[in-house]
C-alpha positions in Angstrom: -119.1 -164.7 -112.8 -116.3 -164.5 -115.4 -113.9 -167.2 -116.6 -111.5 -166.2 -113.8 -114.1 -166.8 -111.1 -114.3 -163.1 -110.2 -117.7 -161.4 -110.3 -118.3 -159.3 -113.4 -119.2 -155.6 -112.6 -122.2 -154.7 -114.8 -124.2 -151.6 -114.7 -127.7 -151.5 -113.1 -129.3 -151.3 -116.6 -127.4 -154.3 -117.8 -128.5 -156.3 -114.8 -132.1 -155.1 -115.1 -132.2 -156.1 -118.8 -130.9 -159.6 -118.0 -133.4 -160.1 -115.2 -136.2 -159.0 -117.5 -135.8 -162.2 -119.5 -136.0 -164.5 -116.4 -139.0 -166.7 -116.3 -141.5 -166.0 -113.5 -144.1 -168.4 -112.4 -146.5 -168.1 -109.5 -147.9 -170.9 -107.4 -150.1 -171.1 -104.3 -148.3 -172.1 -101.2 -148.1 -175.9 -101.1 -148.9 -176.3 -104.8 -145.4 -175.7 -106.1 -144.2 -178.3 -108.7 -141.6 -180.9 -107.8 -137.9 -180.3 -108.3 -137.6 -182.7 -111.2 -135.9 -180.7 -113.9 -135.5 -183.6 -116.3 -138.3 -182.4 -118.6 -137.0 -178.9 -118.9 -133.2 -179.4 -118.7 -131.0 -180.6 -121.5 -128.1 -183.0 -120.9 -125.7 -180.2 -121.5 -127.4 -178.0 -118.8 -127.4 -180.9 -116.3 -123.7 -181.5 -116.9 -123.1 -177.7 -116.5 -124.9 -177.8 -113.2 -123.2 -180.9 -111.9 -119.6 -180.4 -113.0 -118.6 -177.7 -110.5 -120.1 -179.8 -107.7 -118.2 -182.9 -108.9 -114.9 -181.0 -109.0 -115.4 -179.6 -105.5 -116.3 -183.0 -104.1 -113.4 -184.7 -105.8 -110.9 -182.1 -104.6 -112.1 -182.3 -101.0 -112.0 -186.2 -101.0 -108.3 -186.5 -100.5 -105.2 -184.5 -101.2 -103.7 -185.2 -104.6 -100.8 -187.1 -103.1 -103.2 -189.5 -101.3 -105.4 -190.3 -104.2 -105.3 -193.7 -105.8 -104.1 -193.8 -109.4 -106.8 -194.2 -111.9 -105.6 -197.7 -112.7 -106.5 -198.7 -109.2 -110.1 -197.3 -109.3 -112.7 -200.0 -108.8 -114.2 -199.9 -112.2 -114.4 -202.1 -115.3 -114.8 -201.2 -118.9 -117.4 -203.3 -120.7 -118.4 -203.3 -124.3 -121.9 -201.9 -125.1 -124.4 -204.7 -124.5 -122.0 -206.9 -122.6 -124.0 -208.5 -119.7 -121.5 -210.9 -118.0 -120.4 -209.7 -114.6 -117.6 -212.2 -113.9 
């Protein structure tokens, strides 16, 4: 996909060359590893995977006119190491 969200039209050779670098692993049925990506995924990659999902979820939550202003969100800012919850 491009920055505009439209699919990029690549030649068959370009697509084939990109696929050639994809990692391929083979497992017996039932012996597949778990889906924990934390050991192989950087924080930047996690954010890149999560961000479009968060935008979609937030945009579907309520129309912009019905959303509470940020000042009314139920959050508190605390200093690092602050433990009092009053």
